[in-house]
N, CA, C, O and CB atoms as a CASP TS submission, in Angstrom:
PFRMAT TS
TARGET T0000
AUTHOR 0000-0000-0000
METHOD Language model
MODEL 1
PARENT N/A
ATOM      1  N   MET     1       2.571  -1.552  24.597  1.00  0.00           N
ATOM      2  CA  MET     1       1.638  -1.712  23.491  1.00  0.00           C
ATOM      3  C   MET     1       1.670  -3.163  23.014  1.00  0.00           C
ATOM      4  O   MET     1       2.730  -3.782  22.926  1.00  0.00           O
ATOM      5  CB  MET     1       1.983  -0.739  22.329  1.00  0.00           C
ATOM      6  N   ASP     2       0.512  -3.678  22.715  1.00  0.00           N
ATOM      7  CA  ASP     2       0.394  -5.024  22.187  1.00  0.00           C
ATOM      8  C   ASP     2       0.938  -5.058  20.765  1.00  0.00           C
ATOM      9  O   ASP     2       0.662  -4.154  19.977  1.00  0.00           O
ATOM     10  CB  ASP     2      -1.072  -5.505  22.228  1.00  0.00           C
ATOM     11  N   LYS     3       1.698  -6.076  20.431  1.00  0.00           N
ATOM     12  CA  LYS     3       2.336  -6.170  19.115  1.00  0.00           C
ATOM     13  C   LYS     3       1.529  -7.009  18.126  1.00  0.00           C
ATOM     14  O   LYS     3       2.089  -7.499  17.146  1.00  0.00           O
ATOM     15  CB  LYS     3       3.725  -6.758  19.259  1.00  0.00           C
ATOM     16  N   THR     4       0.235  -7.185  18.357  1.00  0.00           N
ATOM     17  CA  THR     4      -0.603  -7.966  17.468  1.00  0.00           C
ATOM     18  C   THR     4      -0.646  -7.322  16.093  1.00  0.00           C
ATOM     19  O   THR     4      -0.902  -6.123  15.976  1.00  0.00           O
ATOM     20  CB  THR     4      -2.015  -8.108  18.041  1.00  0.00           C
ATOM     21  N   LYS     5      -0.396  -8.110  15.044  1.00  0.00           N
ATOM     22  CA  LYS     5      -0.396  -7.582  13.685  1.00  0.00           C
ATOM     23  C   LYS     5      -1.805  -7.411  13.140  1.00  0.00           C
ATOM     24  O   LYS     5      -2.032  -6.584  12.257  1.00  0.00           O
ATOM     25  CB  LYS     5       0.398  -8.490  12.773  1.00  0.00           C
ATOM     26  N   PHE     6      -2.753  -8.185  13.657  1.00  0.00           N
ATOM     27  CA  PHE     6      -4.131  -8.115  13.186  1.00  0.00           C
ATOM     28  C   PHE     6      -5.079  -7.884  14.359  1.00  0.00           C
ATOM     29  O   PHE     6      -5.767  -8.811  14.784  1.00  0.00           O
ATOM     30  CB  PHE     6      -4.513  -9.401  12.431  1.00  0.00           C
ATOM     31  N   PRO     7      -5.125  -6.658  14.887  1.00  0.00           N
ATOM     32  CA  PRO     7      -6.038  -6.361  15.994  1.00  0.00           C
ATOM     33  C   PRO     7      -7.472  -6.180  15.493  1.00  0.00           C
ATOM     34  O   PRO     7      -7.699  -5.977  14.300  1.00  0.00           O
ATOM     35  CB  PRO     7      -5.577  -5.098  16.741  1.00  0.00           C
ATOM     36  N   SER     8      -8.418  -6.254  16.397  1.00  0.00           N
ATOM     37  CA  SER     8      -9.808  -5.973  16.043  1.00  0.00           C
ATOM     38  C   SER     8      -9.956  -4.475  15.757  1.00  0.00           C
ATOM     39  O   SER     8      -9.031  -3.700  16.002  1.00  0.00           O
ATOM     40  CB  SER     8     -10.780  -6.422  17.187  1.00  0.00           C
ATOM     41  N   ILE     9     -11.092  -4.079  15.249  1.00  0.00           N
ATOM     42  CA  ILE     9     -11.337  -2.662  14.972  1.00  0.00           C
ATOM     43  C   ILE     9     -11.254  -1.851  16.258  1.00  0.00           C
ATOM     44  O   ILE     9     -10.670  -0.768  16.268  1.00  0.00           O
ATOM     45  CB  ILE     9     -12.714  -2.466  14.303  1.00  0.00           C
ATOM     46  N   ARG    10     -11.823  -2.353  17.329  1.00  0.00           N
ATOM     47  CA  ARG    10     -11.791  -1.639  18.608  1.00  0.00           C
ATOM     48  C   ARG    10     -10.359  -1.477  19.121  1.00  0.00           C
ATOM     49  O   ARG    10      -9.984  -0.405  19.594  1.00  0.00           O
ATOM     50  CB  ARG    10     -12.639  -2.378  19.651  1.00  0.00           C
ATOM     51  N   GLU    11      -9.559  -2.548  19.026  1.00  0.00           N
ATOM     52  CA  GLU    11      -8.165  -2.475  19.460  1.00  0.00           C
ATOM     53  C   GLU    11      -7.363  -1.518  18.579  1.00  0.00           C
ATOM     54  O   GLU    11      -6.482  -0.813  19.071  1.00  0.00           O
ATOM     55  CB  GLU    11      -7.526  -3.871  19.440  1.00  0.00           C
ATOM     56  N   THR    12      -7.662  -1.491  17.288  1.00  0.00           N
ATOM     57  CA  THR    12      -6.994  -0.585  16.355  1.00  0.00           C
ATOM     58  C   THR    12      -7.301   0.863  16.720  1.00  0.00           C
ATOM     59  O   THR    12      -6.410   1.712  16.682  1.00  0.00           O
ATOM     60  CB  THR    12      -7.429  -0.877  14.901  1.00  0.00           C
ATOM     61  N   ALA    13      -8.541   1.151  17.070  1.00  0.00           N
ATOM     62  CA  ALA    13      -8.932   2.511  17.447  1.00  0.00           C
ATOM     63  C   ALA    13      -8.191   2.970  18.698  1.00  0.00           C
ATOM     64  O   ALA    13      -7.837   4.143  18.813  1.00  0.00           O
ATOM     65  CB  ALA    13     -10.446   2.589  17.677  1.00  0.00           C
ATOM     66  N   LYS    14      -7.957   2.061  19.627  1.00  0.00           N
ATOM     67  CA  LYS    14      -7.223   2.413  20.849  1.00  0.00           C
ATOM     68  C   LYS    14      -5.773   2.782  20.535  1.00  0.00           C
ATOM     69  O   LYS    14      -5.190   3.631  21.209  1.00  0.00           O
ATOM     70  CB  LYS    14      -7.262   1.247  21.853  1.00  0.00           C
ATOM     71  N   ARG    15      -5.193   2.153  19.520  1.00  0.00           N
ATOM     72  CA  ARG    15      -3.821   2.451  19.109  1.00  0.00           C
ATOM     73  C   ARG    15      -3.732   3.776  18.360  1.00  0.00           C
ATOM     74  O   ARG    15      -2.702   4.450  18.397  1.00  0.00           O
ATOM     75  CB  ARG    15      -3.278   1.326  18.237  1.00  0.00           C
ATOM     76  N   GLY    16      -4.822   4.149  17.675  1.00  0.00           N
ATOM     77  CA  GLY    16      -4.814   5.360  16.863  1.00  0.00           C
ATOM     78  C   GLY    16      -4.335   5.040  15.468  1.00  0.00           C
ATOM     79  O   GLY    16      -3.937   3.899  15.233  1.00  0.00           O
ATOM     80  N   PRO    17      -4.344   5.918  14.571  1.00  0.00           N
ATOM     81  CA  PRO    17      -4.692   7.333  14.664  1.00  0.00           C
ATOM     82  C   PRO    17      -6.159   7.637  14.330  1.00  0.00           C
ATOM     83  O   PRO    17      -6.554   8.803  14.346  1.00  0.00           O
ATOM     84  CB  PRO    17      -3.806   8.118  13.750  1.00  0.00           C
ATOM     85  N   LEU    18      -6.975   6.614  14.028  1.00  0.00           N
ATOM     86  CA  LEU    18      -8.374   6.845  13.653  1.00  0.00           C
ATOM     87  C   LEU    18      -9.325   6.346  14.734  1.00  0.00           C
ATOM     88  O   LEU    18      -8.995   5.446  15.506  1.00  0.00           O
ATOM     89  CB  LEU    18      -8.691   6.158  12.322  1.00  0.00           C
ATOM     90  N   SER    19     -10.509   6.948  14.773  1.00  0.00           N
ATOM     91  CA  SER    19     -11.528   6.535  15.733  1.00  0.00           C
ATOM     92  C   SER    19     -12.181   5.226  15.284  1.00  0.00           C
ATOM     93  O   SER    19     -12.073   4.820  14.127  1.00  0.00           O
ATOM     94  CB  SER    19     -12.594   7.640  15.901  1.00  0.00           C
ATOM     95  N   GLU    20     -12.850   4.590  16.218  1.00  0.00           N
ATOM     96  CA  GLU    20     -13.564   3.349  15.904  1.00  0.00           C
ATOM     97  C   GLU    20     -14.639   3.603  14.854  1.00  0.00           C
ATOM     98  O   GLU    20     -14.842   2.785  13.956  1.00  0.00           O
ATOM     99  CB  GLU    20     -14.194   2.747  17.178  1.00  0.00           C
ATOM    100  N   TYR    21     -15.321   4.725  14.965  1.00  0.00           N
ATOM    101  CA  TYR    21     -16.368   5.077  13.999  1.00  0.00           C
ATOM    102  C   TYR    21     -15.789   5.175  12.586  1.00  0.00           C
ATOM    103  O   TYR    21     -16.352   4.623  11.640  1.00  0.00           O
ATOM    104  CB  TYR    21     -17.041   6.412  14.392  1.00  0.00           C
ATOM    105  N   CYS    22     -14.673   5.872  12.449  1.00  0.00           N
ATOM    106  CA  CYS    22     -14.033   6.047  11.144  1.00  0.00           C
ATOM    107  C   CYS    22     -13.573   4.704  10.578  1.00  0.00           C
ATOM    108  O   CYS    22     -13.735   4.439   9.386  1.00  0.00           O
ATOM    109  CB  CYS    22     -12.838   7.011  11.256  1.00  0.00           C
ATOM    110  N   LEU    23     -13.001   3.862  11.431  1.00  0.00           N
ATOM    111  CA  LEU    23     -12.548   2.549  10.994  1.00  0.00           C
ATOM    112  C   LEU    23     -13.719   1.691  10.512  1.00  0.00           C
ATOM    113  O   LEU    23     -13.608   0.986   9.509  1.00  0.00           O
ATOM    114  CB  LEU    23     -11.808   1.842  12.128  1.00  0.00           C
ATOM    115  N   ARG    24     -14.837   1.756  11.229  1.00  0.00           N
ATOM    116  CA  ARG    24     -16.009   0.965  10.819  1.00  0.00           C
ATOM    117  C   ARG    24     -16.594   1.465   9.494  1.00  0.00           C
ATOM    118  O   ARG    24     -17.067   0.668   8.683  1.00  0.00           O
ATOM    119  CB  ARG    24     -17.087   1.012  11.913  1.00  0.00           C
ATOM    120  N   LEU    25     -16.561   2.777   9.278  1.00  0.00           N
ATOM    121  CA  LEU    25     -17.004   3.310   7.988  1.00  0.00           C
ATOM    122  C   LEU    25     -16.107   2.812   6.860  1.00  0.00           C
ATOM    123  O   LEU    25     -16.594   2.394   5.810  1.00  0.00           O
ATOM    124  CB  LEU    25     -17.016   4.849   8.015  1.00  0.00           C
ATOM    125  N   MET    26     -14.815   2.859   7.078  1.00  0.00           N
ATOM    126  CA  MET    26     -13.866   2.371   6.071  1.00  0.00           C
ATOM    127  C   MET    26     -14.089   0.896   5.777  1.00  0.00           C
ATOM    128  O   MET    26     -14.008   0.467   4.626  1.00  0.00           O
ATOM    129  CB  MET    26     -12.424   2.598   6.537  1.00  0.00           C
ATOM    130  N   GLN    27     -14.370   0.121   6.815  1.00  0.00           N
ATOM    131  CA  GLN    27     -14.599  -1.311   6.644  1.00  0.00           C
ATOM    132  C   GLN    27     -15.851  -1.562   5.802  1.00  0.00           C
ATOM    133  O   GLN    27     -15.852  -2.429   4.928  1.00  0.00           O
ATOM    134  CB  GLN    27     -14.730  -2.002   8.014  1.00  0.00           C
ATOM    135  N   LYS    28     -16.902  -0.808   6.065  1.00  0.00           N
ATOM    136  CA  LYS    28     -18.140  -0.974   5.293  1.00  0.00           C
ATOM    137  C   LYS    28     -17.959  -0.569   3.835  1.00  0.00           C
ATOM    138  O   LYS    28     -18.619  -1.114   2.950  1.00  0.00           O
ATOM    139  CB  LYS    28     -19.265  -0.153   5.918  1.00  0.00           C
ATOM    140  N   GLN    29     -17.057   0.393   3.582  1.00  0.00           N
ATOM    141  CA  GLN    29     -16.782   0.850   2.217  1.00  0.00           C
ATOM    142  C   GLN    29     -15.766  -0.033   1.499  1.00  0.00           C
ATOM    143  O   GLN    29     -15.496   0.164   0.314  1.00  0.00           O
ATOM    144  CB  GLN    29     -16.283   2.280   2.242  1.00  0.00           C
ATOM    145  N   GLY    30     -15.200  -1.010   2.218  1.00  0.00           N
ATOM    146  CA  GLY    30     -14.210  -1.897   1.626  1.00  0.00           C
ATOM    147  C   GLY    30     -12.827  -1.277   1.528  1.00  0.00           C
ATOM    148  O   GLY    30     -11.994  -1.749   0.755  1.00  0.00           O
ATOM    149  N   LYS    31     -12.569  -0.232   2.294  1.00  0.00           N
ATOM    150  CA  LYS    31     -11.292   0.485   2.233  1.00  0.00           C
ATOM    151  C   LYS    31     -10.356   0.161   3.392  1.00  0.00           C
ATOM    152  O   LYS    31      -9.238   0.674   3.446  1.00  0.00           O
ATOM    153  CB  LYS    31     -11.545   1.963   2.204  1.00  0.00           C
ATOM    154  N   LEU    32     -10.795  -0.674   4.308  1.00  0.00           N
ATOM    155  CA  LEU    32      -9.980  -1.011   5.478  1.00  0.00           C
ATOM    156  C   LEU    32      -9.269  -2.339   5.223  1.00  0.00           C
ATOM    157  O   LEU    32      -9.925  -3.362   5.023  1.00  0.00           O
ATOM    158  CB  LEU    32     -10.857  -1.091   6.770  1.00  0.00           C
ATOM    159  N   PRO    33      -7.919  -2.334   5.228  1.00  0.00           N
ATOM    160  CA  PRO    33      -7.201  -3.584   4.967  1.00  0.00           C
ATOM    161  C   PRO    33      -7.327  -4.547   6.147  1.00  0.00           C
ATOM    162  O   PRO    33      -7.119  -4.171   7.300  1.00  0.00           O
ATOM    163  CB  PRO    33      -5.720  -3.299   4.676  1.00  0.00           C
ATOM    164  N   GLY    34      -7.668  -5.786   5.836  1.00  0.00           N
ATOM    165  CA  GLY    34      -7.805  -6.780   6.883  1.00  0.00           C
ATOM    166  C   GLY    34      -8.546  -8.005   6.387  1.00  0.00           C
ATOM    167  O   GLY    34      -8.802  -8.153   5.193  1.00  0.00           O
ATOM    168  N   VAL    35      -8.887  -8.882   7.323  1.00  0.00           N
ATOM    169  CA  VAL    35      -9.550 -10.141   6.996  1.00  0.00           C
ATOM    170  C   VAL    35     -10.632 -10.440   8.032  1.00  0.00           C
ATOM    171  O   VAL    35     -10.607  -9.920   9.147  1.00  0.00           O
ATOM    172  CB  VAL    35      -8.524 -11.300   6.930  1.00  0.00           C
ATOM    173  N   TYR    36     -11.569 -11.275   7.644  1.00  0.00           N
ATOM    174  CA  TYR    36     -12.569 -11.765   8.580  1.00  0.00           C
ATOM    175  C   TYR    36     -12.082 -13.064   9.202  1.00  0.00           C
ATOM    176  O   TYR    36     -11.532 -13.932   8.524  1.00  0.00           O
ATOM    177  CB  TYR    36     -13.931 -11.969   7.880  1.00  0.00           C
ATOM    178  N   SER    37     -12.294 -13.178  10.500  1.00  0.00           N
ATOM    179  CA  SER    37     -12.077 -14.426  11.212  1.00  0.00           C
ATOM    180  C   SER    37     -13.428 -14.753  11.833  1.00  0.00           C
ATOM    181  O   SER    37     -13.762 -14.275  12.918  1.00  0.00           O
ATOM    182  CB  SER    37     -10.906 -14.319  12.306  1.00  0.00           C
ATOM    183  N   GLY    38     -14.188 -15.565  11.135  1.00  0.00           N
ATOM    184  CA  GLY    38     -15.580 -15.778  11.536  1.00  0.00           C
ATOM    185  C   GLY    38     -16.352 -14.503  11.247  1.00  0.00           C
ATOM    186  O   GLY    38     -16.339 -14.012  10.118  1.00  0.00           O
ATOM    187  N   LYS    39     -17.025 -13.962  12.255  1.00  0.00           N
ATOM    188  CA  LYS    39     -17.767 -12.713  12.090  1.00  0.00           C
ATOM    189  C   LYS    39     -16.933 -11.489  12.440  1.00  0.00           C
ATOM    190  O   LYS    39     -17.345 -10.358  12.186  1.00  0.00           O
ATOM    191  CB  LYS    39     -19.010 -12.736  12.944  1.00  0.00           C
ATOM    192  N   LYS    40     -15.756 -11.718  13.023  1.00  0.00           N
ATOM    193  CA  LYS    40     -14.920 -10.615  13.497  1.00  0.00           C
ATOM    194  C   LYS    40     -13.958 -10.149  12.404  1.00  0.00           C
ATOM    195  O   LYS    40     -13.303 -10.966  11.757  1.00  0.00           O
ATOM    196  CB  LYS    40     -14.134 -11.039  14.750  1.00  0.00           C
ATOM    197  N   PHE    41     -13.876  -8.829  12.201  1.00  0.00           N
ATOM    198  CA  PHE    41     -12.952  -8.267  11.228  1.00  0.00           C
ATOM    199  C   PHE    41     -11.652  -7.904  11.933  1.00  0.00           C
ATOM    200  O   PHE    41     -11.656  -7.183  12.931  1.00  0.00           O
ATOM    201  CB  PHE    41     -13.568  -7.027  10.525  1.00  0.00           C
ATOM    202  N   LEU    42     -10.543  -8.407  11.407  1.00  0.00           N
ATOM    203  CA  LEU    42      -9.229  -8.123  11.968  1.00  0.00           C
ATOM    204  C   LEU    42      -8.467  -7.216  11.006  1.00  0.00           C
ATOM    205  O   LEU    42      -8.351  -7.520   9.818  1.00  0.00           O
ATOM    206  CB  LEU    42      -8.438  -9.438  12.240  1.00  0.00           C
ATOM    207  N   VAL    43      -7.955  -6.113  11.519  1.00  0.00           N
ATOM    208  CA  VAL    43      -7.312  -5.087  10.715  1.00  0.00           C
ATOM    209  C   VAL    43      -5.832  -5.406  10.518  1.00  0.00           C
ATOM    210  O   VAL    43      -5.133  -5.766  11.466  1.00  0.00           O
ATOM    211  CB  VAL    43      -7.479  -3.711  11.368  1.00  0.00           C
ATOM    212  N   ASN    44      -5.366  -5.271   9.283  1.00  0.00           N
ATOM    213  CA  ASN    44      -3.933  -5.364   9.005  1.00  0.00           C
ATOM    214  C   ASN    44      -3.367  -3.997   9.360  1.00  0.00           C
ATOM    215  O   ASN    44      -3.367  -3.086   8.532  1.00  0.00           O
ATOM    216  CB  ASN    44      -3.627  -5.770   7.484  1.00  0.00           C
ATOM    217  N   TYR    45      -2.886  -3.855  10.590  1.00  0.00           N
ATOM    218  CA  TYR    45      -2.494  -2.555  11.145  1.00  0.00           C
ATOM    219  C   TYR    45      -1.345  -1.913  10.375  1.00  0.00           C
ATOM    220  O   TYR    45      -1.386  -0.715  10.094  1.00  0.00           O
ATOM    221  CB  TYR    45      -2.101  -2.711  12.600  1.00  0.00           C
ATOM    222  N   ALA    46      -0.327  -2.690  10.032  1.00  0.00           N
ATOM    223  CA  ALA    46       0.821  -2.144   9.302  1.00  0.00           C
ATOM    224  C   ALA    46       0.386  -1.601   7.941  1.00  0.00           C
ATOM    225  O   ALA    46       0.835  -0.537   7.514  1.00  0.00           O
ATOM    226  CB  ALA    46       1.910  -3.223   9.121  1.00  0.00           C
ATOM    227  N   ARG    47      -0.480  -2.332   7.278  1.00  0.00           N
ATOM    228  CA  ARG    47      -0.963  -1.902   5.963  1.00  0.00           C
ATOM    229  C   ARG    47      -1.857  -0.660   6.082  1.00  0.00           C
ATOM    230  O   ARG    47      -1.826   0.210   5.211  1.00  0.00           O
ATOM    231  CB  ARG    47      -1.735  -3.047   5.276  1.00  0.00           C
ATOM    232  N   LEU    48      -2.640  -0.576   7.140  1.00  0.00           N
ATOM    233  CA  LEU    48      -3.470   0.597   7.384  1.00  0.00           C
ATOM    234  C   LEU    48      -2.600   1.838   7.526  1.00  0.00           C
ATOM    235  O   LEU    48      -2.900   2.877   6.938  1.00  0.00           O
ATOM    236  CB  LEU    48      -4.334   0.400   8.639  1.00  0.00           C
ATOM    237  N   LEU    49      -1.521   1.737   8.308  1.00  0.00           N
ATOM    238  CA  LEU    49      -0.626   2.876   8.495  1.00  0.00           C
ATOM    239  C   LEU    49       0.029   3.276   7.177  1.00  0.00           C
ATOM    240  O   LEU    49       0.167   4.466   6.891  1.00  0.00           O
ATOM    241  CB  LEU    49       0.448   2.548   9.541  1.00  0.00           C
ATOM    242  N   GLU    50       0.434   2.293   6.369  1.00  0.00           N
ATOM    243  CA  GLU    50       1.013   2.583   5.054  1.00  0.00           C
ATOM    244  C   GLU    50      -0.002   3.286   4.164  1.00  0.00           C
ATOM    245  O   GLU    50       0.334   4.243   3.466  1.00  0.00           O
ATOM    246  CB  GLU    50       1.502   1.290   4.379  1.00  0.00           C
ATOM    247  N   GLN    51      -1.241   2.811   4.191  1.00  0.00           N
ATOM    248  CA  GLN    51      -2.313   3.383   3.379  1.00  0.00           C
ATOM    249  C   GLN    51      -2.564   4.842   3.773  1.00  0.00           C
ATOM    250  O   GLN    51      -2.692   5.707   2.906  1.00  0.00           O
ATOM    251  CB  GLN    51      -3.607   2.554   3.533  1.00  0.00           C
ATOM    252  N   LEU    52      -2.635   5.110   5.065  1.00  0.00           N
ATOM    253  CA  LEU    52      -2.868   6.474   5.537  1.00  0.00           C
ATOM    254  C   LEU    52      -1.694   7.381   5.193  1.00  0.00           C
ATOM    255  O   LEU    52      -1.886   8.543   4.838  1.00  0.00           O
ATOM    256  CB  LEU    52      -3.112   6.483   7.046  1.00  0.00           C
ATOM    257  N   ASP    53      -0.491   6.856   5.297  1.00  0.00           N
ATOM    258  CA  ASP    53       0.705   7.638   4.964  1.00  0.00           C
ATOM    259  C   ASP    53       0.695   7.986   3.473  1.00  0.00           C
ATOM    260  O   ASP    53       1.026   9.112   3.102  1.00  0.00           O
ATOM    261  CB  ASP    53       2.001   6.853   5.334  1.00  0.00           C
ATOM    262  N   ALA    54       0.321   7.040   2.623  1.00  0.00           N
ATOM    263  CA  ALA    54       0.278   7.267   1.181  1.00  0.00           C
ATOM    264  C   ALA    54      -0.789   8.296   0.802  1.00  0.00           C
ATOM    265  O   ALA    54      -0.645   9.021  -0.183  1.00  0.00           O
ATOM    266  CB  ALA    54       0.017   5.952   0.451  1.00  0.00           C
ATOM    267  N   GLU    55      -1.863   8.349   1.596  1.00  0.00           N
ATOM    268  CA  GLU    55      -2.941   9.309   1.345  1.00  0.00           C
ATOM    269  C   GLU    55      -2.637  10.684   1.922  1.00  0.00           C
ATOM    270  O   GLU    55      -3.411  11.626   1.755  1.00  0.00           O
ATOM    271  CB  GLU    55      -4.242   8.793   1.926  1.00  0.00           C
ATOM    272  N   GLY    56      -1.504  10.785   2.600  1.00  0.00           N
ATOM    273  CA  GLY    56      -1.116  12.086   3.160  1.00  0.00           C
ATOM    274  C   GLY    56      -1.539  12.313   4.593  1.00  0.00           C
ATOM    275  O   GLY    56      -1.469  13.437   5.090  1.00  0.00           O
ATOM    276  N   GLY    57      -1.980  11.252   5.271  1.00  0.00           N
ATOM    277  CA  GLY    57      -2.350  11.383   6.677  1.00  0.00           C
ATOM    278  C   GLY    57      -1.117  11.545   7.536  1.00  0.00           C
ATOM    279  O   GLY    57      -0.040  11.061   7.187  1.00  0.00           O
ATOM    280  N   ASN    58      -1.268  12.218   8.648  1.00  0.00           N
ATOM    281  CA  ASN    58      -0.153  12.392   9.576  1.00  0.00           C
ATOM    282  C   ASN    58      -0.091  11.228  10.531  1.00  0.00           C
ATOM    283  O   ASN    58      -0.787  11.215  11.546  1.00  0.00           O
ATOM    284  CB  ASN    58      -0.280  13.708  10.350  1.00  0.00           C
ATOM    285  N   VAL    59       0.739  10.244  10.216  1.00  0.00           N
ATOM    286  CA  VAL    59       0.874   9.042  11.045  1.00  0.00           C
ATOM    287  C   VAL    59       2.294   9.002  11.576  1.00  0.00           C
ATOM    288  O   VAL    59       3.258   9.167  10.829  1.00  0.00           O
ATOM    289  CB  VAL    59       0.536   7.738  10.237  1.00  0.00           C
ATOM    290  N   GLU    60       2.408   8.779  12.882  1.00  0.00           N
ATOM    291  CA  GLU    60       3.747   8.682  13.477  1.00  0.00           C
ATOM    292  C   GLU    60       3.935   7.365  14.147  1.00  0.00           C
ATOM    293  O   GLU    60       5.001   7.102  14.704  1.00  0.00           O
ATOM    294  CB  GLU    60       3.987   9.797  14.469  1.00  0.00           C
TER
END
């Protein structure tokens, strides 16, 4: 597994636990932790997992 801390939305979906569609919806709603690098949105993967865990999602 790639150890990138800020993967793209597509790379994040490949890692799981959410689909690309779900991640893009969260990003549009402003609920996906991350930053823009130019036009590309990079997800803060560790923070996403913490957020899902706090919301009661089953993340392993």
